[in-house]
C-alpha positions as CSV (number, residue, x, y, z in Angstrom):
1,M,-38.7,29.9,-187.1
2,K,-36.3,27.3,-186.2
3,M,-32.6,27.0,-187.4
4,Q,-30.2,23.8,-186.6
5,H,-26.6,24.7,-186.1
6,I,-23.3,23.2,-185.4
7,L,-21.7,25.1,-183.0
8,C,-17.8,24.7,-182.6
9,A,-15.5,26.3,-180.0
10,A,-12.2,25.7,-178.5
11,L,-11.7,25.9,-174.5
12,L,-8.3,27.4,-173.8
13,T,-7.2,28.1,-169.9
14,A,-3.6,28.8,-168.9
15,G,-2.4,28.8,-172.3
16,C,-3.5,25.2,-172.9
17,A,-6.1,23.5,-175.0
18,I,-8.4,21.7,-172.8
19,A,-11.2,20.0,-175.3
20,A,-13.2,20.7,-178.4
21,F,-16.4,21.8,-177.9
22,A,-19.1,20.9,-180.5
23,A,-22.8,20.8,-179.8
24,E,-25.9,20.7,-181.9
25,S,-28.8,23.0,-180.6
26,E,-31.4,24.9,-182.1
27,Y,-33.4,28.5,-181.7
28,N,-36.8,28.7,-180.5
29,A,-39.3,30.8,-181.5
30,Y,-38.0,33.8,-179.6
31,G,-34.5,33.5,-181.1
32,G,-33.4,31.8,-177.7
33,W,-30.9,29.0,-177.9
34,T,-31.5,25.6,-176.5
35,G,-28.0,25.4,-175.5
36,V,-28.5,27.4,-172.3
37,S,-31.5,26.6,-169.9
38,A,-32.7,28.5,-166.8
39,E,-35.8,29.4,-165.3
40,A,-38.8,30.3,-167.3
41,T,-40.4,33.4,-165.9
42,G,-42.3,34.0,-168.9
43,F,-40.8,37.3,-169.8
44,F,-37.4,38.2,-170.8
45,H,-35.0,38.6,-167.8
46,A,-31.1,38.5,-167.1
47,E,-29.2,36.0,-165.2
48,E,-25.6,35.0,-164.7
49,I,-25.1,31.2,-165.2
50,G,-21.7,29.7,-164.3
51,G,-19.9,33.0,-164.5
52,V,-21.7,34.0,-167.8
53,W,-24.4,36.7,-168.3
54,W,-27.4,35.7,-170.5
55,I,-30.7,37.4,-171.2
56,I,-33.2,34.5,-170.6
57,D,-36.0,34.2,-172.7
58,P,-39.9,33.7,-171.9
59,V,-39.3,29.8,-172.0
60,G,-35.9,29.9,-170.1
61,N,-33.4,29.6,-173.2
62,G,-30.3,31.6,-173.1
63,F,-31.0,34.6,-175.5
64,I,-28.3,36.8,-177.0
65,S,-30.1,39.8,-178.4
66,K,-28.8,40.3,-182.0
67,G,-30.6,43.5,-182.9
68,M,-31.3,45.9,-186.1
69,N,-31.9,49.3,-185.4
70,H,-34.1,52.2,-187.2
71,V,-36.0,49.4,-189.3
72,V,-38.5,51.8,-190.6
73,Y,-40.5,51.9,-194.1
74,S,-39.9,55.6,-194.2
75,G,-35.9,55.4,-194.2
76,D,-34.4,58.8,-193.7
77,Y,-35.9,61.8,-195.0
78,S,-33.4,64.2,-196.7
79,P,-34.5,68.1,-196.1
80,E,-32.3,68.9,-199.1
81,L,-34.3,66.5,-201.5
82,G,-37.8,66.9,-199.9
83,Y,-38.3,63.3,-199.6
84,S,-36.8,59.7,-198.6
85,P,-35.1,57.8,-201.6
86,Y,-35.6,54.7,-199.6
87,E,-39.3,55.4,-199.1
88,R,-39.7,56.0,-202.6
89,A,-38.0,53.1,-203.3
90,V,-40.0,50.8,-201.2
91,E,-43.3,52.3,-202.1
92,K,-43.0,51.3,-205.7
93,E,-41.6,48.0,-205.1
94,Y,-44.6,47.1,-202.3
95,D,-47.2,49.0,-204.2
96,G,-47.5,50.9,-200.8
97,E,-48.0,47.9,-199.0
98,R,-46.5,48.7,-195.4
99,E,-47.4,45.5,-193.9
100,E,-45.9,43.5,-196.8
101,W,-42.8,45.2,-196.6
102,A,-42.5,44.6,-192.9
103,E,-43.1,41.0,-193.2
104,A,-40.6,40.7,-196.1
105,A,-38.0,42.8,-193.7
106,A,-38.7,40.7,-190.9
107,D,-37.8,37.4,-193.0
108,R,-34.6,38.9,-194.1
109,L,-33.4,39.7,-190.4
110,R,-34.3,36.2,-189.7
111,S,-32.4,34.7,-192.4
112,W,-29.6,36.9,-191.4
113,G,-29.5,35.6,-187.7
114,F,-31.2,38.6,-186.1
115,N,-33.4,38.2,-183.3
116,T,-34.2,41.8,-182.0
117,I,-35.9,44.9,-183.5
118,G,-33.6,47.6,-182.2
119,A,-34.2,51.4,-181.5
120,W,-35.7,53.7,-183.8
121,S,-37.8,51.1,-185.2
122,E,-41.7,51.5,-186.5
123,E,-44.5,49.8,-184.8
124,T,-45.1,47.5,-187.8
125,M,-41.7,45.6,-186.9
126,R,-42.7,45.1,-183.3
127,R,-45.7,43.3,-184.4
128,R,-43.7,40.4,-186.5
129,R,-43.1,38.3,-183.4
130,I,-39.5,39.3,-183.3
131,P,-38.4,40.5,-179.7
132,Y,-38.1,44.0,-179.7
133,T,-37.0,46.9,-177.6
134,L,-38.4,50.4,-177.1
135,I,-36.9,53.9,-176.6
136,L,-39.3,56.1,-174.2
137,N,-37.9,59.4,-174.6
138,I,-38.8,60.3,-170.9
139,G,-36.4,63.0,-170.6
140,S,-36.6,64.4,-174.3
141,S,-40.7,64.8,-173.6
142,A,-39.9,66.6,-170.1
143,G,-38.0,69.2,-171.9
144,G,-34.5,67.8,-172.4
145,D,-32.7,67.6,-176.0
146,W,-30.2,64.7,-176.2
147,Q,-29.3,66.0,-179.6
148,K,-28.2,69.5,-178.4
149,G,-27.0,68.0,-174.9
150,E,-29.8,69.5,-172.7
151,F,-30.6,67.7,-169.6
152,P,-34.3,67.2,-168.6
153,D,-34.8,68.9,-165.2
154,V,-35.3,65.6,-163.2
155,Y,-35.8,67.9,-160.2
156,S,-39.2,69.1,-161.7
157,H,-42.7,68.1,-161.2
158,R,-43.2,67.9,-164.6
159,F,-40.5,65.5,-165.2
160,E,-42.5,63.0,-162.7
161,Q,-45.5,63.6,-164.6
162,M,-44.2,62.7,-167.7
163,A,-42.5,59.6,-166.5
164,S,-45.6,58.5,-165.2
165,H,-47.6,59.6,-168.3
166,I,-45.3,57.6,-170.7
167,A,-45.3,54.4,-168.5
168,L,-49.0,54.5,-168.4
169,T,-49.4,55.1,-171.9
170,E,-46.4,53.1,-173.8
171,C,-45.5,50.7,-171.1
172,K,-48.8,49.5,-169.4
173,P,-50.3,48.2,-172.6
174,R,-47.4,46.3,-173.0
175,K,-47.0,44.7,-170.0
176,N,-48.3,41.2,-171.1
177,D,-46.2,41.3,-174.2
178,L,-43.6,38.3,-174.6
179,F,-41.8,39.5,-177.2
180,L,-40.9,42.9,-175.4
181,I,-37.3,42.5,-173.9
182,G,-37.2,46.0,-172.1
183,Y,-37.2,49.7,-172.4
184,Y,-34.5,52.5,-172.7
185,P,-35.7,55.4,-170.7
186,D,-33.9,57.8,-173.1
187,N,-31.2,57.8,-175.6
188,E,-27.5,59.4,-175.2
189,L,-28.1,61.9,-172.4
190,R,-25.1,64.4,-171.8
191,W,-23.7,63.6,-168.4
192,G,-21.1,66.1,-168.6
193,P,-18.7,67.9,-171.1
194,D,-18.8,66.0,-174.2
195,W,-19.3,67.0,-178.2
196,R,-22.4,69.0,-177.6
197,R,-21.7,71.0,-174.8
198,K,-18.8,71.9,-172.4
199,D,-20.3,72.7,-168.9
200,S,-21.0,70.0,-166.4
201,L,-24.4,69.5,-165.0
202,L,-23.8,71.5,-162.2
203,A,-23.0,74.4,-164.2
204,E,-26.0,73.7,-166.8
205,F,-28.4,73.6,-163.7
206,L,-27.3,76.7,-162.0
207,G,-27.4,78.5,-165.3
208,R,-31.2,77.7,-165.7
209,D,-34.1,80.0,-165.3
210,E,-34.6,81.8,-161.8
211,D,-37.6,79.9,-161.3
212,S,-36.7,76.2,-162.3
213,D,-36.5,73.6,-159.9
214,G,-33.5,72.4,-161.4
215,R,-31.6,75.8,-160.6
216,A,-33.1,75.5,-157.1
217,A,-31.7,72.1,-156.6
218,A,-28.3,73.3,-157.7
219,E,-28.3,76.2,-155.3
220,A,-29.5,74.2,-152.5
221,F,-27.2,71.4,-153.2
222,L,-24.2,74.2,-152.9
223,K,-25.6,76.0,-149.9
224,E,-25.5,72.4,-148.0
225,R,-21.8,72.3,-148.6
226,Y,-20.7,75.8,-148.2
227,A,-21.3,78.8,-145.5
228,G,-22.1,81.1,-148.3
229,L,-21.4,82.4,-151.8
230,D,-17.8,83.6,-150.6
231,D,-17.0,80.3,-149.1
232,C,-17.8,78.8,-152.4
233,N,-15.9,81.1,-154.3
234,R,-12.9,80.4,-152.2
235,A,-13.0,76.9,-152.9
236,W,-13.6,77.3,-156.4
237,G,-11.2,79.9,-157.1
238,T,-13.9,82.0,-158.6
239,N,-15.3,85.5,-158.0
240,A,-19.1,85.3,-158.8
241,D,-21.6,87.6,-157.4
242,S,-24.3,85.2,-157.2
243,W,-25.1,81.6,-157.2
244,A,-26.0,81.5,-160.6
245,A,-23.2,83.5,-162.1
246,L,-21.0,80.2,-161.0
247,A,-22.3,78.8,-164.1
248,V,-20.4,81.1,-166.1
249,E,-17.1,81.4,-164.0
250,S,-16.8,77.7,-163.3
251,A,-17.1,77.1,-166.9
252,S,-14.2,79.8,-167.8
253,R,-11.6,78.7,-165.2
254,D,-9.5,75.6,-164.2
255,A,-11.2,73.3,-161.9
256,T,-10.0,73.0,-158.4
257,D,-10.4,69.5,-156.7
258,A,-13.0,71.1,-154.4
259,R,-15.2,72.1,-157.8
260,N,-14.3,68.6,-159.2
261,R,-16.0,67.2,-156.1
262,D,-19.0,69.1,-156.2
263,E,-19.6,68.4,-159.8
264,N,-19.2,64.7,-159.4
265,D,-21.2,64.7,-156.2
266,F,-24.1,66.5,-158.1
267,Q,-23.7,64.5,-161.2
268,R,-24.4,61.3,-158.9
269,R,-27.3,62.9,-157.4
270,T,-28.6,64.0,-160.6
271,A,-28.5,60.3,-162.0
272,E,-30.1,58.9,-158.8
273,Q,-33.0,61.1,-159.4
274,Y,-33.2,60.3,-163.1
275,F,-32.9,56.7,-162.9
276,R,-35.0,56.1,-159.9
277,V,-38.0,58.5,-161.5
278,C,-37.9,56.6,-164.5
279,Y,-37.4,52.8,-162.8
280,E,-40.4,53.7,-160.4
281,A,-42.7,55.1,-163.3
282,V,-42.0,52.2,-165.6
283,K,-42.2,49.3,-163.0
284,K,-45.2,50.6,-161.5
285,A,-46.7,50.6,-165.0
286,D,-45.3,47.2,-166.4
287,P,-43.4,45.0,-163.5
288,N,-42.7,42.3,-166.0
289,H,-40.1,44.2,-168.4
290,M,-36.5,45.0,-167.8
291,L,-34.9,48.6,-167.8
292,L,-32.3,48.5,-170.3
293,G,-30.5,51.9,-169.5
294,C,-30.3,55.1,-171.2
295,R,-27.7,54.1,-174.1
296,F,-24.4,55.7,-172.6
297,A,-22.9,57.7,-175.8
298,G,-19.2,56.3,-175.8
299,Y,-18.6,57.3,-172.2
300,A,-19.9,56.5,-168.7
301,P,-19.1,58.8,-165.8
302,E,-18.1,56.8,-162.8
303,P,-20.7,58.6,-160.4
304,V,-23.3,58.1,-162.7
305,L,-23.0,54.2,-163.2
306,A,-23.9,53.3,-159.6
307,A,-27.2,55.0,-160.1
308,A,-27.6,53.0,-163.3
309,G,-27.0,49.7,-161.7
310,T,-29.3,50.4,-158.9
311,Y,-32.1,51.0,-161.3
312,S,-31.4,49.1,-164.4
313,D,-31.5,45.3,-165.5
314,V,-29.1,45.6,-168.3
315,V,-26.6,48.9,-168.8
316,S,-26.8,49.9,-172.3
317,Y,-23.7,51.5,-174.2
318,N,-23.1,52.8,-178.1
319,S,-19.6,52.7,-179.3
320,Y,-18.5,53.5,-183.0
321,N,-14.7,51.8,-182.1
322,K,-13.1,49.4,-184.6
323,I,-13.3,47.0,-181.7
324,P,-15.4,46.9,-178.7
325,P,-14.0,49.3,-175.9
326,E,-13.1,46.4,-173.4
327,D,-11.5,48.4,-170.7
328,A,-14.6,50.9,-170.7
329,L,-17.3,47.8,-170.7
330,R,-15.4,46.1,-168.0
331,R,-15.5,49.5,-165.7
332,V,-19.4,49.8,-166.6
333,H,-20.1,46.1,-165.4
334,E,-17.7,46.3,-162.6
335,I,-19.4,49.5,-161.2
336,T,-23.0,48.4,-162.0
337,R,-22.5,44.7,-161.7
338,R,-25.2,44.6,-164.4
339,P,-24.6,43.0,-167.9
340,V,-23.9,45.1,-170.8
341,M,-25.6,45.3,-174.0
342,L,-24.1,47.1,-177.0
343,T,-26.8,48.9,-178.3
344,E,-25.5,50.7,-181.4
345,F,-22.2,50.2,-183.5
346,S,-21.5,50.3,-187.4
347,F,-19.2,50.3,-190.1
348,K,-19.7,52.3,-193.4
349,A,-17.5,51.7,-196.6
350,M,-16.6,54.2,-199.6
351,D,-17.4,51.5,-202.3
352,S,-21.2,52.4,-201.6
353,Q,-20.7,55.6,-203.4
354,L,-22.1,57.5,-200.4
355,P,-20.0,60.5,-199.1
356,N,-19.8,58.9,-195.6
357,T,-18.4,62.5,-194.4
358,R,-21.3,62.7,-191.5
359,G,-22.0,60.0,-189.1
360,A,-20.0,58.1,-186.5
361,G,-17.2,56.4,-187.0
362,K,-14.2,56.1,-189.7
363,P,-15.3,54.7,-193.0
364,V,-13.5,51.7,-194.5
365,Q,-13.3,51.3,-198.3
366,T,-15.0,48.2,-199.0
367,Q,-18.2,46.0,-198.2
368,A,-15.2,43.2,-197.4
369,E,-13.9,45.4,-194.8
370,R,-17.3,46.1,-193.4
371,A,-17.8,42.3,-193.2
372,E,-14.6,42.0,-191.5
373,G,-15.2,44.6,-189.0
374,F,-18.5,43.3,-187.9
375,S,-17.0,39.7,-187.8
376,D,-14.1,41.0,-185.6
377,F,-16.2,43.5,-183.5
378,V,-18.9,40.8,-182.6
379,T,-16.5,37.9,-181.7
380,K,-14.4,40.1,-179.5
381,L,-17.8,41.3,-177.9
382,M,-19.1,37.8,-177.3
383,E,-16.0,36.7,-175.6
384,L,-16.8,39.1,-172.7
385,P,-19.0,37.5,-170.3
386,Y,-20.9,40.2,-169.0
387,T,-22.2,41.2,-172.6
388,V,-25.7,40.0,-173.6
389,G,-26.0,41.4,-176.9
390,Y,-25.4,43.9,-179.8
391,H,-27.6,45.9,-181.9
392,W,-26.5,47.3,-185.6
393,F,-26.9,50.8,-186.6
394,Q,-29.0,50.7,-189.2
395,Y,-31.2,48.7,-191.6
396,T,-31.1,51.3,-194.7
397,D,-28.3,53.7,-195.9
398,Q,-28.7,57.3,-195.3
399,P,-29.4,59.9,-198.5
400,R,-26.1,61.1,-200.0
401,E,-27.9,64.3,-199.7
402,G,-28.1,64.0,-195.8
403,R,-30.8,63.3,-193.4
404,F,-32.3,65.8,-190.8
405,D,-28.9,66.1,-189.0
406,G,-26.6,66.0,-192.0
407,E,-25.6,62.3,-191.9
408,N,-25.1,60.5,-195.1
409,S,-23.4,57.4,-194.7
410,N,-23.3,53.8,-195.6
411,F,-24.6,52.3,-192.4
412,G,-27.1,50.3,-193.8
413,V,-27.5,46.2,-194.4
414,V,-29.7,47.5,-197.3
415,S,-29.1,50.0,-200.1
416,L,-31.0,53.0,-200.8
417,N,-33.0,50.7,-203.3
418,N,-33.6,48.1,-200.8
419,Q,-31.1,45.7,-201.9
420,P,-29.1,44.0,-199.3
421,W,-25.1,44.6,-199.3
422,E,-24.7,40.9,-199.5
423,V,-20.9,40.4,-198.5
424,L,-21.9,41.9,-195.3
425,T,-25.4,40.2,-194.5
426,E,-23.1,37.0,-195.4
427,A,-20.9,37.7,-192.9
428,M,-23.5,38.6,-190.4
429,T,-25.3,35.2,-191.3
430,R,-22.2,33.2,-190.5
431,I,-21.2,35.0,-187.1
432,N,-24.8,35.4,-185.9
433,A,-25.2,31.5,-186.0
434,R,-21.7,31.1,-183.8
435,V,-22.2,33.9,-180.9
436,E,-23.7,31.8,-178.6
437,A,-21.4,28.9,-178.6
438,I,-18.5,31.8,-178.3
439,H,-20.3,33.5,-175.4
440,Q,-20.7,30.1,-173.4
441,Q,-17.2,29.9,-173.1
442,A,-16.3,33.4,-172.1
443,S,-15.5,32.7,-168.5
444,V,-13.0,30.2,-169.4
445,K,-11.3,32.7,-171.8
446,Q,-11.0,35.0,-168.8
């Protein structure tokens, strides 16, 4: 679907206006913008052009990934209700014709200027000839649990086997898919203390079952550094009677410099293992598509970022801030030297009549404020030369009674009755049509 736009932006440098920019450009069949051209490789890839990073689409045009997450016919199931309100509504509207619903949803997204089907979306949406991203859930499938903050045992043979199996079953069949942008190996892994757990990765691995490879790796790591357990206890200020007991002792005491150093270095080693295994498995099965990172959950520890940059083509980051976390994103880019994609953000409003008591971010009062939030967030994000996209969470509102984890918020661009929040979607349409021109001038504004 082609759309013609007049794109205007002001070029400013040293506080002085240089010239007015106006260009007439169009979007190609992939959603790429003809105002930027590069080498066509036949698949999506990332490239820096004139100090500005872009995703380049299969035919060589600049592509900003404007995505929508969780586009699913079933919506969100409510355990309290015993059904999904959204699914009931669309079952009635489309007489159970899932493909018809998917085509209508795709048409809506195109009309609002979105060009990417994002994370958590269903397969019927990936068949709409719209570029898409895919979460592989390698760590989760190998025994990790991102929701509980349990990190996968990346030192185990099982982890390598699972990475290889998923790459062969999910990635290899897609290696010639021109509409696939790339893969996230996992979602929001816990790299250290956060809202899910308070222990470090080193403490978590030391506390694992005695016969686990991860515990063996953690103990071997400390034995490389210390002459024995007594030596480690002196450095850490602990009194553990075994290497495993350090997991409890270290969690209950103030960290010493030595312990901080050890935890950071083990975090770095674990990240290197995780990203390397995932990268090698995916690239062996599918050398054509990008690795998009593990969707950092609002923070990205520096020891982890070096490994992420080595084994990712794009780094993904989730944030529910009112404005983009520019300092954090700049730091991510500076350490990884990779472009950054904001893969989850949203605003929710109280005039939706939903509770908005569970789910990330503070609610605003009205749909007009949601629209303003989207416009401000995206404009500021696209003024950063190292950002290459943004994905809204999510397509449908959540049930007021709560989904599986209790979330009950007005995150959707459509209501539970499948009606667009028009003030929001009108703003999205306007901004989505301007972001390439804004981004093209990003290096001038820095």
